[in-house]
N, C-alpha and C positions, 0 to 999 in steps of 0.2 A: 653855263652848265648848271642845271638845277639839281636839287638834292635827290630827286627821283632818278635823274640821269646817272648820278654817281652810284646810287644803290643798284641800278640795273647794269653796271659795268662789270659784271661777273659772268662766269660760264652759265650757259642756259640750264644745265641740270640743277644748279643752285637756285636759279630763279623760279623753278617749279617746286622747290622744297617747301613744305608747309611751315616749318619752324622759321626758316629765313623769311618767308612771306609775311609771317606775323610780325617779325622784327621790322621789316621794311615798312609795313603799313603803319605801325605805331610811330615810327620816326617821321614819315611823310606827314602824318596827321599833326604832330606837334609843330613842325615847321610851317605847315599850312596855316595854323592858327597863330603864327608869329610868337609863340610862347618859348621858342628855343633860340639860343644865340650861339653861333659857332665861336669857339674860343681860340683856336689856333688855325694856321693854314691847313688846308685839307691835303693829305698825302694821296697822290693818285699815280697810277701806272704811267711810266715814262712816255709810251706811245700816245696815250690820251693827252698827257700834259703838253706834248709838243704840238698837238693840233688845236689847243685851246686858243680862242681869240683873246681872252683876257686871263692872264695868269696871276693876277694880284693876290688872290686868296688861296693859291695852290702851291704845292711843291712836289717834287718827284719823290715817289715812294721808294722804299728799299726794294731790292730785287725780290721777286716772288710775292710782292704785296699788290693786291688789286687796288685797295684804297684803305684809308684810315682817317678818322676825324674824332675830335672831342668837342662836345657842346654843353652849354649850361641850360638846365631846365628847372626853373624855380630855384630851390636850394640844392639841387642835385647836379652832380658832374656825370656826364654820360660819355661813353667811349664805344666806338664800333670799329672793328678792323676785320678785313677779309684777306686771307693770304693762302698761297699754295704751301702745302707741307707734305713732302715726299709724294705719295700717290693719292693724296686727299686734299680737300679744301678745309681750311680752319676759319671759323667765324667766332669772334669774341665780342659780346655785347654786355656792357656793364653800366649799371646805374648805381651811384653811391652818393651818400651824404654823410653828415657828421656821425650818424649812428646806424645807418642802414646800408646794406649791400644787396643788390639783386643782379645776379650774373648768369648769363647763358653762354655756354661754349658748345659749338656745333662742329662736329668733324664728319665731313661727307666724303666717303670713298665710293668706289664703283658699285659695290654690292650692299653697303650698309651705311646708315647714318646714326651717329651717336650724339645724343643731346644730354649734356651735363648741366644741371641747374643748381644754383646755390643761393640761399637767401638767409640773411641774419638781421637781427635787430638788437642793439645794445643800449643800455642806460649807464652812463658814467663808466663805460668800458666793460660792463658786465653783460654777458649774453642773456637776453630775455626771450629770444626766439632764434631757432637755428634749424634749417632744413637743407638737405642735399639729396639729389637723386641722379641716376643715370638711366636713360632709356635708349633702346635700340629699335631702328626702323628699317624695313626693307625698301626696295625701290618703288613699291606701291604705297608707301607710307603706312604700312601695317606694322604694329609693334611686334618685335621679335622677343620672345621670352628668353632672356639670358640673365642668369643670376649675377647681379652687379655687387653683391655683398662684399666679396673679397677686395674688389677695387675700391669701394667706398671706405673700407677699413684701412687700406693702405693710405689713401688720401687723408683720412681723419688722423691717422697716426703721424703723418708728415706735418699736417697743419698745426696740431696741438702738442707735438713733441712728446708723445706718450708711447709706451711699448705697443707693438702691433697686437700682442695677445690681449691687451686691455681695450682695444679700439672698439670692437663690436659691442661690448657691454656698455661702454660710455656713450657710444653713438646712439644706440637704441634707447637708452635711458638718460638722454642728454641733460634734462633739467635736474636730475639728482646730483649731477656733477658740474653744473653750469658755472658755479663760482670758481671751483678749482681749475676748470678748463679755460676760463677767462684769463686767469693769471698765466697758466701754462702756455696759452697761445701767444701771449706777449713775449714771454721768455724765448720761445721758439723763433718768433719773428726777429728778435734781436740777434739771436745766434746766426740765423740765416743771413741777415743783412751784413753782419761783421765778417762772416765767412766768405762773402763775395768780394771783400776788399783786398787790395794788394797791400804789401807792407808799407809803401809810401802813403797810401790813403790814410793810414792811422797817424800819419805825421802832417795832416792838414788840419790847421788850427782855426778856431774862432778868434775874434778880437779879444784883447785883454780887458780885464776889469779888476776893480778893487774888491777883495773878498767880502768886506762888510756891505757892499752894494749889490750882492748877488741877485736879489729879487728884482731890482731895477734893471740890472743887466739882462736877465732872462726876457723881460718884456721888450727891451730895446732890440735884442737879437731877433725876436719873433717878428717885430715890426719890420725889420730889415728883410726877413724872409717873405713877408707879405708883398714886397715890391715885385716879387716874381709874378708873372702874368696870371698864373693859375690861382695863386693865393689872393690876388687882387679881385678876381671875380668870384672866388669861392671862399669867402671869409668865414672862418670857423671860430672866431672869438665869441665867447659867451656873451649874449646880448644884454644880460642883466648887469654884469660887473664890468664888461669891456676889458677884462684882464684875463691872463692865463691863470690857471689854478696851480700856483706853485706849491701849495700844500700837498699836492698829489705826488711830488717828489721830495717830500720833507726829509726823508731819511738821507737822501743824497746831499741836500743843502746842509743838514745838520752835521754830516760827516765833514764836509768842506770847512764849515765854520769852526768845528772842533779841532781839526788837524792843521789848518793853515792860519797864519797870523792875520787878524782882521785888517791890518793896514797893508798887507802884501798885495801885489798884483798877481793875477793868475790867468792862465789860458787853458782851454779845454779842447781836446781833439774833437773835430767836427762829428765824427761817428757817434760820440757820446751824446752830443746835443741832438742830433738827428733821431736817435733812439728815444730820447726823453720827450720829444715834441708831441707825439700822439697821446702820451700820458697827460702832459700839461693841458692839452686841448680836451681831455675827457673822452677821447676816442677809444683808448685802450685802458685796461685795468693797470694798477700800479705794480706790475711785475717787472723784474729786471733780470737780464743775463747778458751783460755787455762788458767788454774789456776795452781799455783805452789809456790814454796818457793825459796827465794834468801836469803843468809846469807852474811852479810858484817862484816869483821873484821877490825876495826880501832884502831890501837894500841892494848890495852888490852880489848877493848870493842867489844861486839858482838851485831849486830842488825839483827833482823829477819823481813823479808819482806814477807807478804802473798799477792801475786800479782794475778791480774786477767787481762790478756791482751785480749782486744777485738779489732775488726777492728776500732771501733769508739772512744774508750776511754781506758784509763788505770786506774784501781783502785787498791789501795793497803793499807795495814795496817802495819805500822812500829812499832816495839817494841824493847826496850833494854832488852837483856836476859843475864843471868849469864853464866859464863864459864861452870858450871855444866849442865845448860839447853842446851847449845850449844853442849856439849859432848853427851847428851842424843839423840840429833838429829843424830849424827854420829852412835851411838850404836843401834839405832832403826832398821837399815837395815844392815844385815851381808855383803851385797855386797860392802858397803863403805870401808870395810877392805882392799880391793884390788885396790882402786882408788888412783893413784899417788898424793901425797901431802896432802891428807885429814887429816891424823893423825897429821901432823905438823900444819895444819890450825887450828885444834881443840885442839891442845896441848895435844894430847893423848900420854901417856907413856906406857911402858910395864906394863901389869896388869890392865890398865885402858884406 
Protein backbone atom coordinates (compact mmCIF):
# COMPACT_ATOMS: atom_id res chain seq x y z
CA UNK A 1 0.00 0.00 0.00
CA UNK A 2 1.59 3.27 -1.11
CA UNK A 3 1.47 6.59 0.68
CA UNK A 4 -0.91 7.82 -2.03
CA UNK A 5 -3.23 4.86 -1.41
CA UNK A 6 -3.28 5.73 2.29
CA UNK A 7 -4.02 9.40 1.64
CA UNK A 8 -6.85 8.39 -0.69
CA UNK A 9 -8.51 6.05 1.85
CA UNK A 10 -10.93 8.77 2.99
CA UNK A 11 -14.48 9.75 1.95
CA UNK A 12 -14.80 11.14 -1.57
CA UNK A 13 -15.97 14.57 -0.44
CA UNK A 14 -12.70 15.04 1.43
CA UNK A 15 -10.72 13.97 -1.64
CA UNK A 16 -12.19 16.91 -3.55
CA UNK A 17 -11.49 19.42 -0.78
CA UNK A 18 -8.84 21.92 -1.91
CA UNK A 19 -7.14 22.23 1.49
CA UNK A 20 -6.86 18.46 1.88
CA UNK A 21 -5.60 18.16 -1.71
CA UNK A 22 -2.82 20.64 -0.91
CA UNK A 23 -1.78 18.59 2.13
CA UNK A 24 -1.93 15.36 0.13
CA UNK A 25 0.15 16.73 -2.74
CA UNK A 26 2.84 18.06 -0.40
CA UNK A 27 3.20 14.72 1.41
CA UNK A 28 3.24 12.67 -1.81
CA UNK A 29 5.98 14.93 -3.15
CA UNK A 30 8.32 14.57 -0.16
CA UNK A 31 7.92 10.80 -0.10
CA UNK A 32 8.45 10.60 -3.86
CA UNK A 33 11.75 12.45 -3.40
CA UNK A 34 12.74 9.98 -0.64
CA UNK A 35 13.30 12.88 1.75
CA UNK A 36 10.76 11.63 4.29
CA UNK A 37 11.05 8.67 6.64
CA UNK A 38 8.10 7.03 8.37
CA UNK A 39 8.76 6.98 12.09
CA UNK A 40 6.14 4.65 13.55
CA UNK A 41 3.77 2.01 12.18
CA UNK A 42 0.93 3.57 10.21
CA UNK A 43 -2.50 3.43 11.86
CA UNK A 44 -5.11 2.40 9.33
CA UNK A 45 -8.82 1.53 9.33
CA UNK A 46 -9.46 -2.05 10.49
CA UNK A 47 -11.14 -3.15 7.24
CA UNK A 48 -8.22 -1.93 5.16
CA UNK A 49 -5.71 -3.47 7.57
CA UNK A 50 -7.34 -6.89 7.31
CA UNK A 51 -7.03 -6.83 3.52
CA UNK A 52 -3.36 -5.86 3.45
CA UNK A 53 -0.97 -8.44 2.02
CA UNK A 54 1.88 -7.10 4.16
CA UNK A 55 1.04 -5.76 7.59
CA UNK A 56 4.61 -5.15 8.85
CA UNK A 57 4.46 -1.35 8.97
CA UNK A 58 0.79 -1.01 9.86
CA UNK A 59 -1.47 -1.27 12.85
CA UNK A 60 -5.23 -1.02 13.39
CA UNK A 61 -6.36 2.54 14.05
CA UNK A 62 -8.73 3.57 16.80
CA UNK A 63 -12.43 3.51 16.01
CA UNK A 64 -13.53 6.40 13.76
CA UNK A 65 -9.97 6.97 12.52
CA UNK A 66 -9.30 6.59 8.80
CA UNK A 67 -5.52 6.74 9.22
CA UNK A 68 -2.72 8.41 11.12
CA UNK A 69 1.05 8.47 10.74
CA UNK A 70 4.18 10.32 11.85
CA UNK A 71 7.24 10.90 9.70
CA UNK A 72 10.56 12.74 9.83
CA UNK A 73 11.42 15.32 7.21
CA UNK A 74 14.86 16.85 7.70
CA UNK A 75 14.84 18.33 11.20
CA UNK A 76 11.06 18.33 11.39
CA UNK A 77 8.59 15.90 12.87
CA UNK A 78 5.40 15.63 10.80
CA UNK A 79 2.04 14.21 11.82
CA UNK A 80 -1.15 13.63 9.85
CA UNK A 81 -4.40 12.14 11.10
CA UNK A 82 -7.87 11.91 9.55
CA UNK A 83 -10.85 10.82 11.63
CA UNK A 84 -14.61 11.06 11.98
CA UNK A 85 -15.88 13.51 14.56
CA UNK A 86 -19.66 13.55 15.13
CA UNK A 87 -21.12 14.73 11.80
CA UNK A 88 -17.84 15.91 10.34
CA UNK A 89 -14.37 14.81 9.29
CA UNK A 90 -11.36 16.11 11.20
CA UNK A 91 -7.92 16.46 9.59
CA UNK A 92 -4.87 17.46 11.61
CA UNK A 93 -1.57 18.09 9.83
CA UNK A 94 1.36 19.36 11.89
CA UNK A 95 5.00 20.06 11.08
CA UNK A 96 7.17 20.90 14.08
CA UNK A 97 10.83 21.27 14.94
CA UNK A 98 12.87 22.63 17.81
CA UNK A 99 11.54 26.17 17.35
CA UNK A 100 8.84 26.08 14.65
CA UNK A 101 5.26 24.88 14.56
CA UNK A 102 3.14 24.89 11.40
CA UNK A 103 -0.29 23.31 11.84
CA UNK A 104 -3.50 23.03 9.84
CA UNK A 105 -6.74 21.71 11.32
CA UNK A 106 -9.52 21.07 8.84
CA UNK A 107 -13.09 20.31 9.93
CA UNK A 108 -15.35 19.30 7.05
CA UNK A 109 -19.09 19.00 7.57
CA UNK A 110 -21.93 18.63 5.10
CA UNK A 111 -22.36 22.36 4.44
CA UNK A 112 -19.19 24.02 5.67
CA UNK A 113 -15.43 23.53 5.83
CA UNK A 114 -13.43 25.22 8.60
CA UNK A 115 -9.67 25.63 8.16
CA UNK A 116 -7.70 26.68 11.22
CA UNK A 117 -4.04 27.58 10.66
CA UNK A 118 -1.35 28.24 13.23
CA UNK A 119 2.31 29.12 12.78
CA UNK A 120 4.97 30.25 15.22
CA UNK A 121 8.72 30.69 15.41
CA UNK A 122 10.67 30.83 18.67
CA UNK A 123 14.24 31.62 19.70
CA UNK A 124 15.28 30.20 23.08
CA UNK A 125 11.60 29.77 23.84
CA UNK A 126 10.65 33.39 23.08
CA UNK A 127 8.11 33.98 20.31
CA UNK A 128 9.57 35.78 17.30
CA UNK A 129 6.65 35.14 14.97
CA UNK A 130 3.09 34.06 15.69
CA UNK A 131 0.06 33.84 13.39
CA UNK A 132 -3.33 32.16 13.66
CA UNK A 133 -6.36 32.29 11.41
CA UNK A 134 -9.71 30.61 10.88
CA UNK A 135 -11.37 30.54 7.45
CA UNK A 136 -14.74 29.16 6.37
CA UNK A 137 -15.65 27.67 2.95
CA UNK A 138 -18.85 26.44 1.36
CA UNK A 139 -19.20 23.30 -0.75
CA UNK A 140 -17.98 25.21 -3.80
CA UNK A 141 -14.79 26.17 -1.94
CA UNK A 142 -15.80 29.81 -1.87
CA UNK A 143 -14.85 31.62 1.32
CA UNK A 144 -17.76 32.43 3.61
CA UNK A 145 -17.39 35.70 5.47
CA UNK A 146 -17.84 34.78 9.14
CA UNK A 147 -16.23 36.82 11.90
CA UNK A 148 -13.77 34.49 13.63
CA UNK A 149 -12.47 37.12 16.07
CA UNK A 150 -14.30 35.85 19.15
CA UNK A 151 -13.24 32.24 18.49
CA UNK A 152 -9.61 33.28 18.02
CA UNK A 153 -9.78 35.30 21.24
CA UNK A 154 -11.02 32.28 23.19
CA UNK A 155 -8.31 30.06 21.71
CA UNK A 156 -5.66 32.69 22.46
CA UNK A 157 -6.88 33.06 26.04
CA UNK A 158 -6.76 29.28 26.55
CA UNK A 159 -3.31 28.90 25.00
CA UNK A 160 -1.62 31.72 26.90
CA UNK A 161 -3.57 31.55 30.14
CA UNK A 162 -4.67 35.17 30.04
CA UNK A 163 -8.10 36.73 30.74
CA UNK A 164 -10.45 36.63 27.77
CA UNK A 165 -10.97 40.39 27.98
CA UNK A 166 -7.23 40.92 27.31
CA UNK A 167 -6.96 38.41 24.46
CA UNK A 168 -8.03 40.63 21.54
CA UNK A 169 -5.58 43.42 22.38
CA UNK A 170 -2.65 41.06 22.96
CA UNK A 171 -3.45 38.93 19.94
CA UNK A 172 -3.67 41.85 17.53
CA UNK A 173 -0.53 43.54 18.95
CA UNK A 174 1.30 40.32 19.68
CA UNK A 175 4.86 41.59 19.43
CA UNK A 176 4.28 44.28 22.06
CA UNK A 177 3.53 41.46 24.50
CA UNK A 178 5.63 38.64 23.01
CA UNK A 179 8.03 38.32 25.95
CA UNK A 180 5.27 38.24 28.57
CA UNK A 181 3.20 35.82 26.47
CA UNK A 182 6.18 33.49 25.98
CA UNK A 183 6.39 32.96 29.74
CA UNK A 184 2.64 32.92 30.23
CA UNK A 185 2.25 30.19 27.58
CA UNK A 186 4.71 27.93 29.41
CA UNK A 187 2.97 28.46 32.74
CA UNK A 188 -0.36 27.59 31.14
CA UNK A 189 1.09 24.52 29.43
CA UNK A 190 2.38 23.20 32.77
CA UNK A 191 -0.95 23.83 34.48
CA UNK A 192 -2.77 21.95 31.74
CA UNK A 193 -0.32 19.02 31.80
CA UNK A 194 -0.59 18.65 35.56
CA UNK A 195 -4.39 19.00 35.51
CA UNK A 196 -4.63 15.99 33.22
CA UNK A 197 -2.84 13.76 35.72
CA UNK A 198 -4.53 11.53 38.28
CA UNK A 199 -3.40 11.51 41.91
CA UNK A 200 -1.20 8.43 41.44
CA UNK A 201 0.51 10.01 38.43
CA UNK A 202 2.03 12.55 40.83
CA UNK A 203 3.58 9.58 42.67
CA UNK A 204 5.52 8.28 39.68
CA UNK A 205 9.19 9.07 40.34
CA UNK A 206 12.42 9.38 38.39
CA UNK A 207 15.56 7.52 39.47
CA UNK A 208 17.37 8.77 42.60
CA UNK A 209 20.52 10.88 42.53
CA UNK A 210 22.85 12.66 44.95
CA UNK A 211 21.97 16.33 45.38
CA UNK A 212 25.47 17.60 44.58
CA UNK A 213 25.40 15.74 41.23
CA UNK A 214 22.17 17.31 39.98
CA UNK A 215 23.65 18.70 36.77
CA UNK A 216 25.07 15.31 35.78
CA UNK A 217 21.82 13.62 36.73
CA UNK A 218 19.70 15.84 34.47
CA UNK A 219 21.88 14.97 31.48
CA UNK A 220 21.72 11.25 32.28
CA UNK A 221 17.94 11.32 32.62
CA UNK A 222 17.59 13.10 29.28
CA UNK A 223 19.84 10.55 27.59
CA UNK A 224 17.51 7.88 28.97
CA UNK A 225 14.59 9.77 27.43
CA UNK A 226 16.33 9.76 24.05
CA UNK A 227 16.14 5.99 23.95
CA UNK A 228 12.50 6.56 23.12
CA UNK A 229 12.08 6.02 19.37
CA UNK A 230 10.89 9.57 18.69
CA UNK A 231 13.78 11.15 20.57
CA UNK A 232 16.21 8.86 18.77
CA UNK A 233 15.14 10.19 15.39
CA UNK A 234 14.34 13.71 16.52
CA UNK A 235 17.37 14.77 18.54
CA UNK A 236 16.92 18.22 20.03
CA UNK A 237 20.23 18.51 21.89
CA UNK A 238 22.08 21.73 21.15
CA UNK A 239 24.64 20.83 18.49
CA UNK A 240 27.32 23.20 19.84
CA UNK A 241 27.46 22.04 23.43
CA UNK A 242 25.96 18.57 23.18
CA UNK A 243 24.39 19.28 26.57
CA UNK A 244 21.13 20.50 27.98
CA UNK A 245 21.03 24.10 29.16
CA UNK A 246 20.67 23.55 32.89
CA UNK A 247 21.18 27.27 33.50
CA UNK A 248 17.64 27.74 32.15
CA UNK A 249 16.24 26.08 35.30
CA UNK A 250 18.89 27.61 37.57
CA UNK A 251 16.33 28.84 40.11
CA UNK A 252 15.05 25.26 40.56
CA UNK A 253 18.56 23.83 40.89
CA UNK A 254 19.56 26.57 43.34
CA UNK A 255 16.50 25.89 45.47
CA UNK A 256 17.31 22.17 45.62
CA UNK A 257 20.93 22.78 46.55
CA UNK A 258 20.01 25.37 49.17
CA UNK A 259 17.30 23.32 50.87
CA UNK A 260 18.61 19.75 50.63
CA UNK A 261 21.84 18.36 52.03
CA UNK A 262 24.41 18.03 49.24
CA UNK A 263 25.21 14.45 50.33
CA UNK A 264 21.55 13.39 50.42
CA UNK A 265 19.88 11.25 47.82
CA UNK A 266 16.72 12.63 46.29
CA UNK A 267 13.97 11.71 43.87
CA UNK A 268 11.66 13.94 41.87
CA UNK A 269 8.15 13.25 40.60
CA UNK A 270 8.14 12.56 36.88
CA UNK A 271 5.66 15.36 36.13
CA UNK A 272 8.18 17.94 37.37
CA UNK A 273 10.97 16.63 35.15
CA UNK A 274 8.60 16.38 32.17
CA UNK A 275 7.62 20.02 32.63
CA UNK A 276 11.25 21.15 32.90
CA UNK A 277 12.46 19.29 29.81
CA UNK A 278 11.19 21.71 27.09
CA UNK A 279 12.85 24.56 29.01
CA UNK A 280 16.13 22.66 29.26
CA UNK A 281 15.99 22.08 25.50
CA UNK A 282 15.42 25.77 24.77
CA UNK A 283 11.98 25.07 23.29
CA UNK A 284 10.11 27.05 25.94
CA UNK A 285 10.84 30.18 27.95
CA UNK A 286 11.90 29.71 31.57
CA UNK A 287 8.41 30.08 32.99
CA UNK A 288 7.05 27.75 35.66
CA UNK A 289 3.75 26.79 37.22
CA UNK A 290 3.93 23.18 38.32
CA UNK A 291 3.28 21.29 41.55
CA UNK A 292 4.86 18.03 42.58
CA UNK A 293 6.72 15.95 45.10
CA UNK A 294 10.41 15.66 45.95
CA UNK A 295 11.69 13.14 48.49
CA UNK A 296 15.06 13.51 50.22
CA UNK A 297 16.83 10.60 51.90
CA UNK A 298 19.38 11.79 54.45
CA UNK A 299 20.94 8.85 56.23
CA UNK A 300 17.98 6.90 57.59
CA UNK A 301 15.61 9.88 57.47
CA UNK A 302 13.12 10.69 54.72
CA UNK A 303 11.85 14.21 54.05
CA UNK A 304 8.84 14.91 51.86
CA UNK A 305 8.72 18.22 49.97
CA UNK A 306 5.41 19.29 48.46
CA UNK A 307 6.61 21.95 46.05
CA UNK A 308 5.02 24.57 43.83
CA UNK A 309 7.42 26.13 41.34
CA UNK A 310 6.19 29.31 39.67
CA UNK A 311 8.00 31.89 37.58
CA UNK A 312 8.01 34.42 40.41
CA UNK A 313 8.47 32.29 43.50
CA UNK A 314 8.93 28.83 44.96
CA UNK A 315 6.74 27.61 47.80
CA UNK A 316 7.00 24.29 49.59
CA UNK A 317 6.01 22.30 52.65
CA UNK A 318 8.67 20.05 54.16
CA UNK A 319 7.83 17.18 56.49
CA UNK A 320 9.73 14.32 58.08
CA UNK A 321 8.12 10.99 57.17
CA UNK A 322 8.66 7.44 58.40
CA UNK A 323 10.18 4.65 56.33
CA UNK A 324 6.72 3.09 56.09
CA UNK A 325 5.20 6.33 54.79
CA UNK A 326 8.03 6.67 52.26
CA UNK A 327 7.46 3.11 51.04
CA UNK A 328 3.75 3.84 50.62
CA UNK A 329 4.73 6.55 48.14
CA UNK A 330 6.65 3.95 46.13
CA UNK A 331 3.83 1.40 46.25
CA UNK A 332 1.14 3.93 45.27
CA UNK A 333 2.10 3.79 41.58
CA UNK A 334 2.91 0.42 39.94
CA UNK A 335 5.20 2.14 37.41
CA UNK A 336 7.73 2.82 40.17
CA UNK A 337 8.50 -0.91 40.18
CA UNK A 338 10.46 -0.53 36.93
CA UNK A 339 12.39 2.65 37.77
CA UNK A 340 16.10 2.02 38.30
CA UNK A 341 17.28 2.56 41.88
CA UNK A 342 13.89 3.31 43.44
CA UNK A 343 13.60 0.08 45.44
CA UNK A 344 17.02 0.67 46.97
CA UNK A 345 16.15 4.31 47.71
CA UNK A 346 13.01 3.26 49.60
CA UNK A 347 14.55 0.19 51.22
CA UNK A 348 12.09 -2.11 49.47
CA UNK A 349 12.83 -5.82 49.86
CA UNK A 350 11.16 -8.78 48.21
CA UNK A 351 7.60 -9.07 49.35
CA UNK A 352 7.51 -5.41 50.39
